[in-house]
N, CA, C and O atoms as CSV, one atom per row, in Angstrom:
chain,resi,resn,atom,element,x,y,z
A,1,UNK,N,N,-46.510,-19.267,19.640
A,1,UNK,CA,C,-46.436,-18.538,18.390
A,1,UNK,C,C,-45.330,-17.489,18.444
A,1,UNK,O,O,-44.573,-17.319,17.488
A,2,UNK,N,N,-45.247,-16.790,19.570
A,2,UNK,CA,C,-44.249,-15.738,19.739
A,2,UNK,C,C,-42.841,-16.335,19.683
A,2,UNK,O,O,-41.938,-15.741,19.093
A,3,UNK,N,N,-42.650,-17.523,20.302
A,3,UNK,CA,C,-41.346,-18.189,20.299
A,3,UNK,C,C,-40.949,-18.599,18.883
A,3,UNK,O,O,-39.774,-18.525,18.522
A,4,UNK,N,N,-41.912,-19.028,18.087
A,4,UNK,CA,C,-41.647,-19.443,16.704
A,4,UNK,C,C,-41.186,-18.240,15.885
A,4,UNK,O,O,-40.256,-18.359,15.087
A,5,UNK,N,N,-41.815,-17.102,16.068
A,5,UNK,CA,C,-41.439,-15.884,15.340
A,5,UNK,C,C,-40.036,-15.450,15.743
A,5,UNK,O,O,-39.221,-15.103,14.888
A,6,UNK,N,N,-39.754,-15.467,17.036
A,6,UNK,CA,C,-38.420,-15.076,17.524
A,6,UNK,C,C,-37.372,-16.037,16.985
A,6,UNK,O,O,-36.304,-15.608,16.548
A,7,UNK,N,N,-37.665,-17.328,17.010
A,7,UNK,CA,C,-36.721,-18.329,16.508
A,7,UNK,C,C,-36.486,-18.134,15.011
A,7,UNK,O,O,-35.347,-18.213,14.553
A,8,UNK,N,N,-37.527,-17.885,14.260
A,8,UNK,CA,C,-37.411,-17.661,12.817
A,8,UNK,C,C,-36.592,-16.411,12.535
A,8,UNK,O,O,-35.739,-16.408,11.647
A,9,UNK,N,N,-36.852,-15.345,13.296
A,9,UNK,CA,C,-36.097,-14.108,13.111
A,9,UNK,C,C,-34.619,-14.325,13.457
A,9,UNK,O,O,-33.735,-13.803,12.777
A,10,UNK,N,N,-34.359,-15.087,14.504
A,10,UNK,CA,C,-32.983,-15.370,14.910
A,10,UNK,C,C,-32.255,-16.149,13.820
A,10,UNK,O,O,-31.110,-15.832,13.497
A,11,UNK,N,N,-32.892,-17.145,13.259
A,11,UNK,CA,C,-32.288,-17.945,12.182
A,11,UNK,C,C,-32.044,-17.071,10.957
A,11,UNK,O,O,-30.993,-17.177,10.323
A,12,UNK,N,N,-32.985,-16.223,10.621
A,12,UNK,CA,C,-32.813,-15.305,9.482
A,12,UNK,C,C,-31.651,-14.355,9.740
A,12,UNK,O,O,-30.859,-14.076,8.839
A,13,UNK,N,N,-31.550,-13.863,10.962
A,13,UNK,CA,C,-30.439,-12.969,11.329
A,13,UNK,C,C,-29.107,-13.696,11.181
A,13,UNK,O,O,-28.165,-13.139,10.618
A,14,UNK,N,N,-29.010,-14.919,11.670
A,14,UNK,CA,C,-27.767,-15.690,11.544
A,14,UNK,C,C,-27.413,-15.935,10.079
A,14,UNK,O,O,-26.256,-15.792,9.684
A,15,UNK,N,N,-28.396,-16.298,9.289
A,15,UNK,CA,C,-28.148,-16.540,7.859
A,15,UNK,C,C,-27.651,-15.270,7.189
A,15,UNK,O,O,-26.702,-15.312,6.405
A,16,UNK,N,N,-28.279,-14.145,7.489
A,16,UNK,CA,C,-27.853,-12.866,6.926
A,16,UNK,C,C,-26.442,-12.519,7.378
A,16,UNK,O,O,-25.627,-12.073,6.570
A,17,UNK,N,N,-26.145,-12.715,8.648
A,17,UNK,CA,C,-24.818,-12.395,9.192
A,17,UNK,C,C,-23.733,-13.224,8.523
A,17,UNK,O,O,-22.693,-12.688,8.140
A,18,UNK,N,N,-23.960,-14.517,8.381
A,18,UNK,CA,C,-22.963,-15.373,7.752
A,18,UNK,C,C,-22.782,-15.040,6.278
A,18,UNK,O,O,-21.663,-15.070,5.764
A,19,UNK,N,N,-23.872,-14.724,5.601
A,19,UNK,CA,C,-23.782,-14.340,4.197
A,19,UNK,C,C,-22.983,-13.050,4.046
A,19,UNK,O,O,-22.126,-12.946,3.169
A,20,UNK,N,N,-23.263,-12.078,4.894
A,20,UNK,CA,C,-22.542,-10.807,4.859
A,20,UNK,C,C,-21.072,-11.013,5.177
A,20,UNK,O,O,-20.205,-10.454,4.505
A,21,UNK,N,N,-20.786,-11.810,6.196
A,21,UNK,CA,C,-19.404,-12.088,6.580
A,21,UNK,C,C,-18.654,-12.768,5.444
A,21,UNK,O,O,-17.523,-12.390,5.136
A,22,UNK,N,N,-19.269,-13.763,4.820
A,22,UNK,CA,C,-18.622,-14.469,3.718
A,22,UNK,C,C,-18.344,-13.533,2.558
A,22,UNK,O,O,-17.261,-13.575,1.974
A,23,UNK,N,N,-19.308,-12.687,2.214
A,23,UNK,CA,C,-19.123,-11.731,1.112
A,23,UNK,C,C,-18.006,-10.755,1.436
A,23,UNK,O,O,-17.214,-10.408,0.561
A,24,UNK,N,N,-17.934,-10.311,2.678
A,24,UNK,CA,C,-16.889,-9.377,3.093
A,24,UNK,C,C,-15.506,-10.015,2.998
A,24,UNK,O,O,-14.574,-9.402,2.479
A,25,UNK,N,N,-15.373,-11.227,3.493
A,25,UNK,CA,C,-14.086,-11.936,3.439
A,25,UNK,C,C,-13.687,-12.196,1.995
A,25,UNK,O,O,-12.517,-12.049,1.641
A,26,UNK,N,N,-14.642,-12.581,1.158
A,26,UNK,CA,C,-14.349,-12.843,-0.252
A,26,UNK,C,C,-13.881,-11.571,-0.946
A,26,UNK,O,O,-12.925,-11.610,-1.720
A,27,UNK,N,N,-14.543,-10.439,-0.681
A,27,UNK,CA,C,-14.146,-9.160,-1.273
A,27,UNK,C,C,-12.753,-8.770,-0.812
A,27,UNK,O,O,-11.936,-8.337,-1.625
A,28,UNK,N,N,-12.463,-8.915,0.479
A,28,UNK,CA,C,-11.136,-8.599,0.993
A,28,UNK,C,C,-10.093,-9.500,0.367
A,28,UNK,O,O,-9.001,-9.037,0.036
A,29,UNK,N,N,-10.397,-10.750,0.199
A,29,UNK,CA,C,-9.465,-11.700,-0.404
A,29,UNK,C,C,-9.158,-11.311,-1.843
A,29,UNK,O,O,-8.007,-11.374,-2.275
A,30,UNK,N,N,-10.187,-10.909,-2.587
A,30,UNK,CA,C,-9.980,-10.487,-3.971
A,30,UNK,C,C,-9.136,-9.221,-4.039
A,30,UNK,O,O,-8.309,-9.068,-4.938
A,31,UNK,N,N,-9.347,-8.313,-3.086
A,31,UNK,CA,C,-8.610,-7.061,-3.084
A,31,UNK,C,C,-7.152,-7.251,-2.697
A,31,UNK,O,O,-6.295,-6.477,-3.124
A,32,UNK,N,N,-6.859,-8.265,-1.897
A,32,UNK,CA,C,-5.495,-8.447,-1.416
A,32,UNK,C,C,-4.717,-9.479,-2.228
A,32,UNK,O,O,-3.594,-9.827,-1.862
A,33,UNK,N,N,-5.288,-9.969,-3.312
A,33,UNK,CA,C,-4.550,-10.903,-4.156
A,33,UNK,C,C,-3.263,-10.242,-4.604
A,33,UNK,O,O,-3.248,-9.073,-4.990
A,34,UNK,N,N,-2.205,-10.989,-4.549
A,34,UNK,CA,C,-0.892,-10.476,-4.922
A,34,UNK,C,C,-0.842,-10.289,-6.436
A,34,UNK,O,O,-1.070,-11.229,-7.197
A,35,UNK,N,N,-0.542,-9.080,-6.854
A,35,UNK,CA,C,-0.388,-8.806,-8.276
A,35,UNK,C,C,1.082,-8.857,-8.621
A,35,UNK,O,O,1.941,-8.654,-7.762
A,36,UNK,N,N,1.363,-9.123,-9.853
A,36,UNK,CA,C,2.741,-9.075,-10.340
A,36,UNK,C,C,3.004,-7.632,-10.731
A,36,UNK,O,O,2.535,-7.181,-11.776
A,37,UNK,N,N,3.752,-6.895,-9.904
A,37,UNK,CA,C,3.927,-5.473,-10.188
A,37,UNK,C,C,4.878,-5.222,-11.350
A,37,UNK,O,O,5.791,-6.004,-11.615
A,38,UNK,N,N,4.640,-4.116,-12.029
A,38,UNK,CA,C,5.587,-3.607,-13.021
A,38,UNK,C,C,6.522,-2.618,-12.345
A,38,UNK,O,O,7.666,-2.424,-12.755
A,39,UNK,N,N,5.991,-1.994,-11.287
A,39,UNK,CA,C,6.732,-0.955,-10.579
A,39,UNK,C,C,6.557,-1.151,-9.074
A,39,UNK,O,O,5.471,-1.471,-8.591
A,40,UNK,N,N,7.648,-0.952,-8.358
A,40,UNK,CA,C,7.584,-0.859,-6.907
A,40,UNK,C,C,7.633,0.620,-6.556
A,40,UNK,O,O,8.443,1.367,-7.106
A,41,UNK,N,N,6.777,1.038,-5.653
A,41,UNK,CA,C,6.797,2.408,-5.147
A,41,UNK,C,C,7.230,2.323,-3.682
A,41,UNK,O,O,6.424,2.045,-2.794
A,42,UNK,N,N,8.510,2.566,-3.454
A,42,UNK,CA,C,9.062,2.489,-2.104
A,42,UNK,C,C,8.958,3.881,-1.484
A,42,UNK,O,O,9.490,4.856,-2.015
A,43,UNK,N,N,8.269,3.951,-0.362
A,43,UNK,CA,C,8.045,5.233,0.299
A,43,UNK,C,C,9.047,5.368,1.446
A,43,UNK,O,O,8.933,4.703,2.475
A,44,UNK,N,N,10.029,6.246,1.241
A,44,UNK,CA,C,11.000,6.549,2.297
A,44,UNK,C,C,10.351,7.525,3.259
A,44,UNK,O,O,10.002,8.642,2.878
A,45,UNK,N,N,10.188,7.105,4.499
A,45,UNK,CA,C,9.527,7.934,5.501
A,45,UNK,C,C,10.255,7.833,6.821
A,45,UNK,O,O,11.066,6.931,7.028
A,46,UNK,N,N,9.962,8.759,7.709
A,46,UNK,CA,C,10.459,8.719,9.080
A,46,UNK,C,C,9.499,9.497,9.960
A,46,UNK,O,O,8.907,10.484,9.522
A,47,UNK,N,N,9.345,9.061,11.183
A,47,UNK,CA,C,8.439,9.731,12.112
A,47,UNK,C,C,8.866,11.166,12.394
A,47,UNK,O,O,8.018,12.016,12.665
A,48,UNK,N,N,10.160,11.450,12.335
A,48,UNK,CA,C,10.685,12.777,12.640
A,48,UNK,C,C,10.689,13.713,11.423
A,48,UNK,O,O,11.059,14.880,11.552
A,49,UNK,N,N,10.288,13.223,10.255
A,49,UNK,CA,C,10.332,14.002,9.012
A,49,UNK,C,C,9.086,14.887,8.881
A,49,UNK,O,O,7.976,14.360,8.805
A,50,UNK,N,N,9.241,16.235,8.853
A,50,UNK,CA,C,8.075,17.111,8.735
A,50,UNK,C,C,7.329,16.940,7.409
A,50,UNK,O,O,6.105,17.069,7.369
A,51,UNK,N,N,8.051,16.654,6.333
A,51,UNK,CA,C,7.395,16.437,5.035
A,51,UNK,C,C,6.537,15.183,5.087
A,51,UNK,O,O,5.428,15.160,4.554
A,52,UNK,N,N,7.048,14.143,5.727
A,52,UNK,CA,C,6.290,12.890,5.881
A,52,UNK,C,C,5.045,13.116,6.739
A,52,UNK,O,O,3.957,12.640,6.416
A,53,UNK,N,N,5.225,13.847,7.830
A,53,UNK,CA,C,4.102,14.128,8.731
A,53,UNK,C,C,3.011,14.921,8.016
A,53,UNK,O,O,1.823,14.671,8.220
A,54,UNK,N,N,3.409,15.864,7.191
A,54,UNK,CA,C,2.438,16.724,6.503
A,54,UNK,C,C,1.732,16.017,5.352
A,54,UNK,O,O,0.612,16.387,4.999
A,55,UNK,N,N,2.368,15.004,4.761
A,55,UNK,CA,C,1.830,14.409,3.533
A,55,UNK,C,C,1.514,12.917,3.613
A,55,UNK,O,O,0.873,12.376,2.712
A,56,UNK,N,N,1.943,12.260,4.656
A,56,UNK,CA,C,1.758,10.809,4.756
A,56,UNK,C,C,0.320,10.353,4.648
A,56,UNK,O,O,0.017,9.422,3.902
A,57,UNK,N,N,-0.569,10.997,5.384
A,57,UNK,CA,C,-1.970,10.563,5.342
A,57,UNK,C,C,-2.592,10.819,3.973
A,57,UNK,O,O,-3.447,10.051,3.531
A,58,UNK,N,N,-2.176,11.887,3.297
A,58,UNK,CA,C,-2.699,12.170,1.951
A,58,UNK,C,C,-2.243,11.097,0.965
A,58,UNK,O,O,-3.013,10.680,0.100
A,59,UNK,N,N,-1.016,10.658,1.091
A,59,UNK,CA,C,-0.515,9.597,0.208
A,59,UNK,C,C,-1.333,8.328,0.437
A,59,UNK,O,O,-1.715,7.647,-0.515
A,60,UNK,N,N,-1.596,8.019,1.696
A,60,UNK,CA,C,-2.368,6.822,2.035
A,60,UNK,C,C,-3.825,6.921,1.581
A,60,UNK,O,O,-4.396,5.934,1.116
A,61,UNK,N,N,-4.423,8.091,1.711
A,61,UNK,CA,C,-5.856,8.214,1.419
A,61,UNK,C,C,-6.171,8.594,-0.026
A,61,UNK,O,O,-7.277,8.331,-0.500
A,62,UNK,N,N,-5.221,9.207,-0.738
A,62,UNK,CA,C,-5.496,9.645,-2.108
A,62,UNK,C,C,-4.681,8.883,-3.152
A,62,UNK,O,O,-5.239,8.353,-4.113
A,63,UNK,N,N,-3.377,8.830,-2.967
A,63,UNK,CA,C,-2.508,8.253,-4.000
A,63,UNK,C,C,-2.635,6.731,-4.071
A,63,UNK,O,O,-2.865,6.175,-5.145
A,64,UNK,N,N,-2.487,6.066,-2.938
A,64,UNK,CA,C,-2.520,4.603,-2.954
A,64,UNK,C,C,-3.852,4.047,-3.477
A,64,UNK,O,O,-3.834,3.147,-4.317
A,65,UNK,N,N,-5.000,4.547,-3.013
A,65,UNK,CA,C,-6.259,4.045,-3.563
A,65,UNK,C,C,-6.423,4.335,-5.060
A,65,UNK,O,O,-7.000,3.525,-5.785
A,66,UNK,N,N,-5.922,5.478,-5.522
A,66,UNK,CA,C,-6.043,5.824,-6.940
A,66,UNK,C,C,-5.201,4.901,-7.816
A,66,UNK,O,O,-5.438,4.798,-9.019
A,67,UNK,N,N,-4.231,4.238,-7.222
A,67,UNK,CA,C,-3.329,3.347,-7.973
A,67,UNK,C,C,-3.692,1.877,-7.821
A,67,UNK,O,O,-2.944,1.011,-8.274
A,68,UNK,N,N,-4.823,1.579,-7.194
A,68,UNK,CA,C,-5.163,0.187,-6.897
A,68,UNK,C,C,-5.329,-0.679,-8.149
A,68,UNK,O,O,-5.139,-1.893,-8.077
A,69,UNK,N,N,-5.675,-0.090,-9.283
A,69,UNK,CA,C,-5.837,-0.876,-10.512
A,69,UNK,C,C,-4.572,-0.904,-11.374
A,69,UNK,O,O,-4.558,-1.487,-12.458
A,70,UNK,N,N,-3.525,-0.274,-10.881
A,70,UNK,CA,C,-2.246,-0.282,-11.592
A,70,UNK,C,C,-1.412,-1.445,-11.091
A,70,UNK,O,O,-1.680,-2.007,-10.029
A,71,UNK,N,N,-0.415,-1.793,-11.851
A,71,UNK,CA,C,0.480,-2.878,-11.435
A,71,UNK,C,C,1.653,-2.281,-10.664
A,71,UNK,O,O,2.803,-2.298,-11.101
A,72,UNK,N,N,1.295,-1.745,-9.481
A,72,UNK,CA,C,2.282,-1.113,-8.615
A,72,UNK,C,C,2.146,-1.715,-7.225
A,72,UNK,O,O,1.040,-1.972,-6.748
A,73,UNK,N,N,3.274,-1.932,-6.590
A,73,UNK,CA,C,3.278,-2.441,-5.225
A,73,UNK,C,C,3.974,-1.411,-4.351
A,73,UNK,O,O,5.142,-1.088,-4.566
A,74,UNK,N,N,3.249,-0.898,-3.365
A,74,UNK,CA,C,3.794,0.083,-2.436
A,74,UNK,C,C,4.486,-0.641,-1.289
A,74,UNK,O,O,3.954,-1.597,-0.724
A,75,UNK,N,N,5.677,-0.169,-0.960
A,75,UNK,CA,C,6.416,-0.716,0.167
A,75,UNK,C,C,6.923,0.437,1.022
A,75,UNK,O,O,7.473,1.403,0.493
A,76,UNK,N,N,6.746,0.349,2.329
A,76,UNK,CA,C,7.303,1.389,3.192
A,76,UNK,C,C,8.780,1.132,3.456
A,76,UNK,O,O,9.207,-0.018,3.568
A,77,UNK,N,N,9.546,2.189,3.554
A,77,UNK,CA,C,10.938,2.109,3.973
A,77,UNK,C,C,11.078,3.109,5.106
A,77,UNK,O,O,11.379,4.282,4.884
A,78,UNK,N,N,10.853,2.630,6.329
A,78,UNK,CA,C,10.806,3.491,7.501
A,78,UNK,C,C,12.219,3.740,8.022
A,78,UNK,O,O,12.871,2.836,8.547
A,79,UNK,N,N,12.676,4.975,7.869
A,79,UNK,CA,C,14.035,5.355,8.261
A,79,UNK,C,C,14.074,6.039,9.628
A,79,UNK,O,O,15.023,6.764,9.930
A,80,UNK,N,N,13.062,5.816,10.445
A,80,UNK,CA,C,12.966,6.458,11.752
A,80,UNK,C,C,14.109,6.046,12.686
A,80,UNK,O,O,14.709,6.895,13.346
A,81,UNK,N,N,14.406,4.756,12.739
A,81,UNK,CA,C,15.424,4.257,13.665
A,81,UNK,C,C,16.071,3.007,13.071
A,81,UNK,O,O,15.613,2.483,12.055
A,82,UNK,N,N,17.125,2.540,13.707
A,82,UNK,CA,C,17.776,1.312,13.241
A,82,UNK,C,C,16.805,0.136,13.252
A,82,UNK,O,O,16.856,-0.724,12.372
A,83,UNK,N,N,15.928,0.098,14.241
A,83,UNK,CA,C,14.943,-0.987,14.339
A,83,UNK,C,C,13.948,-0.942,13.172
A,83,UNK,O,O,13.659,-1.978,12.574
A,84,UNK,N,N,13.423,0.238,12.843
A,84,UNK,CA,C,12.455,0.340,11.753
A,84,UNK,C,C,13.133,0.126,10.397
A,84,UNK,O,O,12.523,-0.396,9.464
A,85,UNK,N,N,14.397,0.535,10.301
A,85,UNK,CA,C,15.150,0.302,9.059
A,85,UNK,C,C,15.309,-1.201,8.834
A,85,UNK,O,O,15.124,-1.693,7.720
A,86,UNK,N,N,15.649,-1.920,9.891
A,86,UNK,CA,C,15.821,-3.372,9.786
A,86,UNK,C,C,14.504,-4.054,9.404
A,86,UNK,O,O,14.480,-4.954,8.564
A,87,UNK,N,N,13.414,-3.613,10.032
A,87,UNK,CA,C,12.106,-4.215,9.720
A,87,UNK,C,C,11.707,-3.948,8.266
A,87,UNK,O,O,11.259,-4.860,7.571
A,88,UNK,N,N,11.866,-2.714,7.806
A,88,UNK,CA,C,11.557,-2.379,6.409
A,88,UNK,C,C,12.471,-3.151,5.462
A,88,UNK,O,O,12.059,-3.567,4.379
A,89,UNK,N,N,13.706,-3.331,5.885
A,89,UNK,CA,C,14.687,-4.034,5.059
A,89,UNK,C,C,14.285,-5.452,4.711
A,89,UNK,O,O,14.698,-5.980,3.679
A,90,UNK,N,N,13.483,-6.076,5.563
A,90,UNK,CA,C,13.027,-7.450,5.288
A,90,UNK,C,C,12.228,-7.500,3.985
A,90,UNK,O,O,12.476,-8.357,3.136
A,91,UNK,N,N,11.270,-6.584,3.826
A,91,UNK,CA,C,10.466,-6.544,2.586
A,91,UNK,C,C,11.312,-6.129,1.387
A,91,UNK,O,O,11.126,-6.638,0.282
A,92,UNK,N,N,12.235,-5.209,1.610
A,92,UNK,CA,C,13.107,-4.770,0.512
A,92,UNK,C,C,13.983,-5.926,0.038
A,92,UNK,O,O,14.175,-6.104,-1.165
A,93,UNK,N,N,14.514,-6.709,0.971
A,93,UNK,CA,C,15.326,-7.886,0.609
A,93,UNK,C,C,14.477,-8.920,-0.118
A,93,UNK,O,O,14.886,-9.466,-1.143
A,94,UNK,N,N,13.302,-9.180,0.417
A,94,UNK,CA,C,12.399,-10.169,-0.178
A,94,UNK,C,C,12.088,-9.829,-1.639
A,94,UNK,O,O,11.959,-10.720,-2.478
A,95,UNK,N,N,11.971,-8.537,-1.928
A,95,UNK,CA,C,11.656,-8.084,-3.289
A,95,UNK,C,C,12.898,-7.684,-4.090
A,95,UNK,O,O,12.790,-7.162,-5.200
A,96,UNK,N,N,14.071,-7.933,-3.517
A,96,UNK,CA,C,15.364,-7.667,-4.178
A,96,UNK,C,C,15.520,-6.197,-4.578
A,96,UNK,O,O,15.928,-5.883,-5.696
A,97,UNK,N,N,15.187,-5.309,-3.645
A,97,UNK,CA,C,15.221,-3.877,-3.921
A,97,UNK,C,C,16.297,-3.129,-3.136
A,97,UNK,O,O,16.432,-1.914,-3.287
A,98,UNK,N,N,17.051,-3.818,-2.316
A,98,UNK,CA,C,18.018,-3.154,-1.441
A,98,UNK,C,C,19.013,-2.308,-2.234
A,98,UNK,O,O,19.272,-1.161,-1.871
A,99,UNK,N,N,19.567,-2.853,-3.297
A,99,UNK,CA,C,20.573,-2.117,-4.084
A,99,UNK,C,C,19.991,-0.845,-4.696
A,99,UNK,O,O,20.687,0.166,-4.786
A,100,UNK,N,N,18.741,-0.878,-5.113
A,100,UNK,CA,C,18.112,0.303,-5.723
A,100,UNK,C,C,17.767,1.362,-4.691
A,100,UNK,O,O,17.817,2.557,-4.985
A,101,UNK,N,N,17.421,0.939,-3.493
A,101,UNK,CA,C,16.957,1.853,-2.456
A,101,UNK,C,C,18.111,2.419,-1.622
A,101,UNK,O,O,18.068,3.572,-1.193
A,102,UNK,N,N,19.114,1.619,-1.403
A,102,UNK,CA,C,20.197,1.972,-0.483
A,102,UNK,C,C,20.867,3.328,-0.733
A,102,UNK,O,O,21.157,4.029,0.237
A,103,UNK,N,N,21.124,3.728,-1.960
A,103,UNK,CA,C,21.787,5.026,-2.163
A,103,UNK,C,C,20.946,6.242,-1.770
A,103,UNK,O,O,21.497,7.320,-1.547
A,104,UNK,N,N,19.634,6.091,-1.681
A,104,UNK,CA,C,18.754,7.225,-1.388
A,104,UNK,C,C,18.455,7.253,0.112
A,104,UNK,O,O,17.740,6.397,0.633
A,105,UNK,N,N,19.004,8.230,0.776
A,105,UNK,CA,C,18.827,8.359,2.231
A,105,UNK,C,C,17.766,9.392,2.592
A,105,UNK,O,O,17.458,9.570,3.771
A,106,UNK,N,N,17.210,10.067,1.613
A,106,UNK,CA,C,16.203,11.112,1.848
A,106,UNK,C,C,14.897,10.507,2.341
A,106,UNK,O,O,14.525,9.395,1.965
A,107,UNK,N,N,14.209,11.264,3.191
A,107,UNK,CA,C,12.864,10.885,3.604
A,107,UNK,C,C,11.873,11.785,2.863
A,107,UNK,O,O,12.254,12.796,2.273
A,108,UNK,N,N,10.614,11.404,2.904
A,108,UNK,CA,C,9.585,12.201,2.237
A,108,UNK,C,C,9.608,12.042,0.731
A,108,UNK,O,O,9.217,12.946,-0.007
A,109,UNK,N,N,10.073,10.873,0.276
A,109,UNK,CA,C,10.139,10.615,-1.165
A,109,UNK,C,C,9.565,9.240,-1.482
A,109,UNK,O,O,9.548,8.333,-0.650
A,110,UNK,N,N,9.102,9.126,-2.710
A,110,UNK,CA,C,8.666,7.838,-3.253
A,110,UNK,C,C,9.662,7.464,-4.331
A,110,UNK,O,O,9.919,8.239,-5.253
A,111,UNK,N,N,10.221,6.270,-4.209
A,111,UNK,CA,C,11.168,5.774,-5.200
A,111,UNK,C,C,10.434,4.805,-6.113
A,111,UNK,O,O,9.932,3.777,-5.658
A,112,UNK,N,N,10.372,5.125,-7.390
A,112,UNK,CA,C,9.737,4.236,-8.363
A,112,UNK,C,C,10.829,3.349,-8.943
A,112,UNK,O,O,11.800,3.836,-9.523
A,113,UNK,N,N,10.657,2.044,-8.779
A,113,UNK,CA,C,11.670,1.082,-9.172
A,113,UNK,C,C,11.056,0.075,-10.132
A,113,UNK,O,O,9.991,-0.482,-9.863
A,114,UNK,N,N,11.734,-0.157,-11.257
A,114,UNK,CA,C,11.280,-1.133,-12.240
A,114,UNK,C,C,11.316,-2.521,-11.600
A,114,UNK,O,O,12.353,-2.942,-11.087
A,115,UNK,N,N,10.203,-3.221,-11.628
A,115,UNK,CA,C,10.103,-4.528,-10.975
A,115,UNK,C,C,10.980,-5.577,-11.647
A,115,UNK,O,O,11.470,-6.493,-10.986
A,116,UNK,N,N,11.178,-5.449,-12.949
A,116,UNK,CA,C,11.962,-6.444,-13.675
A,116,UNK,C,C,13.463,-6.202,-13.508
A,116,UNK,O,O,14.206,-7.121,-13.163
A,117,UNK,N,N,13.903,-4.981,-13.749
A,117,UNK,CA,C,15.342,-4.681,-13.730
A,117,UNK,C,C,15.853,-4.283,-12.347
A,117,UNK,O,O,17.057,-4.302,-12.094
A,118,UNK,N,N,14.928,-3.922,-11.454
A,118,UNK,CA,C,15.261,-3.448,-10.107
A,118,UNK,C,C,16.077,-2.158,-10.135
A,118,UNK,O,O,16.862,-1.898,-9.223
A,119,UNK,N,N,15.895,-1.357,-11.170
A,119,UNK,CA,C,16.585,-0.073,-11.323
A,119,UNK,C,C,15.643,1.065,-10.936
A,119,UNK,O,O,14.439,1.014,-11.187
A,120,UNK,N,N,16.225,2.091,-10.319
A,120,UNK,CA,C,15.466,3.274,-9.952
A,120,UNK,C,C,15.029,4.010,-11.210
A,120,UNK,O,O,15.856,4.365,-12.050
A,121,UNK,N,N,13.726,4.238,-11.336
A,121,UNK,CA,C,13.170,4.966,-12.470
A,121,UNK,C,C,13.115,6.455,-12.149
A,121,UNK,O,O,13.532,7.298,-12.943
A,122,UNK,N,N,12.591,6.751,-10.965
A,122,UNK,CA,C,12.355,8.146,-10.601
A,122,UNK,C,C,12.191,8.279,-9.100
A,122,UNK,O,O,11.771,7.346,-8.415
A,123,UNK,N,N,12.528,9.454,-8.606
A,123,UNK,CA,C,12.330,9.804,-7.203
A,123,UNK,C,C,11.351,10.967,-7.169
A,123,UNK,O,O,11.562,11.970,-7.851
A,124,UNK,N,N,10.276,10.848,-6.378
A,124,UNK,CA,C,9.226,11.860,-6.322
A,124,UNK,C,C,9.032,12.307,-4.869
A,124,UNK,O,O,8.966,11.471,-3.967
A,125,UNK,N,N,8.942,13.592,-4.646
A,125,UNK,CA,C,8.655,14.104,-3.309
A,125,UNK,C,C,7.191,13.845,-2.973
A,125,UNK,O,O,6.311,14.026,-3.815
A,126,UNK,N,N,6.938,13.424,-1.746
A,126,UNK,CA,C,5.550,13.231,-1.312
A,126,UNK,C,C,4.825,14.560,-1.149
A,126,UNK,O,O,3.605,14.585,-0.984
A,127,UNK,N,N,5.563,15.659,-1.193
A,127,UNK,CA,C,4.952,16.988,-1.085
A,127,UNK,C,C,4.295,17.430,-2.390
A,127,UNK,O,O,3.514,18.381,-2.399
A,128,UNK,N,N,4.604,16.747,-3.490
A,128,UNK,CA,C,3.976,17.100,-4.768
A,128,UNK,C,C,2.486,16.777,-4.712
A,128,UNK,O,O,2.074,15.914,-3.936
A,129,UNK,N,N,1.683,17.446,-5.512
A,129,UNK,CA,C,0.241,17.166,-5.524
A,129,UNK,C,C,-0.056,15.702,-5.880
A,129,UNK,O,O,0.664,15.084,-6.664
A,130,UNK,N,N,-1.100,15.178,-5.306
A,130,UNK,CA,C,-1.481,13.778,-5.525
A,130,UNK,C,C,-1.616,13.441,-7.004
A,130,UNK,O,O,-1.142,12.397,-7.451
A,131,UNK,N,N,-2.259,14.317,-7.760
A,131,UNK,CA,C,-2.468,14.058,-9.194
A,131,UNK,C,C,-1.139,13.885,-9.926
A,131,UNK,O,O,-1.025,13.034,-10.807
A,132,UNK,N,N,-0.138,14.682,-9.569
A,132,UNK,CA,C,1.177,14.566,-10.207
A,132,UNK,C,C,1.856,13.255,-9.834
A,132,UNK,O,O,2.476,12.610,-10.680
A,133,UNK,N,N,1.739,12.863,-8.579
A,133,UNK,CA,C,2.346,11.604,-8.124
A,133,UNK,C,C,1.693,10.424,-8.843
A,133,UNK,O,O,2.379,9.519,-9.316
A,134,UNK,N,N,0.376,10.444,-8.919
A,134,UNK,CA,C,-0.354,9.371,-9.616
A,134,UNK,C,C,0.057,9.314,-11.081
A,134,UNK,O,O,0.249,8.232,-11.637
A,135,UNK,N,N,0.191,10.476,-11.701
A,135,UNK,CA,C,0.618,10.541,-13.119
A,135,UNK,C,C,2.002,9.926,-13.282
A,135,UNK,O,O,2.232,9.182,-14.235
A,136,UNK,N,N,2.927,10.221,-12.375
A,136,UNK,CA,C,4.285,9.673,-12.441
A,136,UNK,C,C,4.296,8.158,-12.249
A,136,UNK,O,O,5.021,7.444,-12.942
A,137,UNK,N,N,3.507,7.681,-11.326
A,137,UNK,CA,C,3.413,6.232,-11.083
A,137,UNK,C,C,2.834,5.539,-12.307
A,137,UNK,O,O,3.321,4.483,-12.712
A,138,UNK,N,N,1.806,6.123,-12.895
A,138,UNK,CA,C,1.197,5.559,-14.101
A,138,UNK,C,C,2.200,5.533,-15.251
A,138,UNK,O,O,2.305,4.531,-15.959
A,139,UNK,N,N,2.928,6.612,-15.440
A,139,UNK,CA,C,3.916,6.701,-16.530
A,139,UNK,C,C,5.057,5.708,-16.336
A,139,UNK,O,O,5.604,5.196,-17.313
A,140,UNK,N,N,5.417,5.435,-15.097
A,140,UNK,CA,C,6.522,4.512,-14.811
A,140,UNK,C,C,6.211,3.082,-15.237
A,140,UNK,O,O,7.124,2.270,-15.383
A,141,UNK,N,N,4.942,2.766,-15.438
A,141,UNK,CA,C,4.563,1.420,-15.833
A,141,UNK,C,C,4.716,1.169,-17.326
A,141,UNK,O,O,4.612,0.030,-17.780
A,142,UNK,N,N,4.961,2.216,-18.081
A,142,UNK,CA,C,5.072,2.087,-19.534
A,142,UNK,C,C,6.394,1.501,-19.947
A,142,UNK,O,O,6.647,1.326,-21.139
């Protein structure tokens, strides 16, 4: 009798685990579906930049999640070294943003670029309050 109860509990545990795993993967898949952006938000950053160091985690934890329902695609442009520039450049090339991003050498800024025209709309300092950055990103989609 004890073995039957343990076996039943084990089967129930496995069923629950697989159901939870499937739901988790499905939710992640839905969240990572590629959207057709209206705006690219290219974040110029560098490891040596004090503005980036002071504000980077806030941008990641406040601004990006607040924009998840907008048609915006965030891309990092890591200007730390030639190696990180080359790696970031791959995504910029893939999205045809090199010409719009190349003139701006500043770090600690978000470049809002029109997805259709590939033209720079606005440059925003990451030091600005999160609410202002979110407002600018939202306005850029109009």
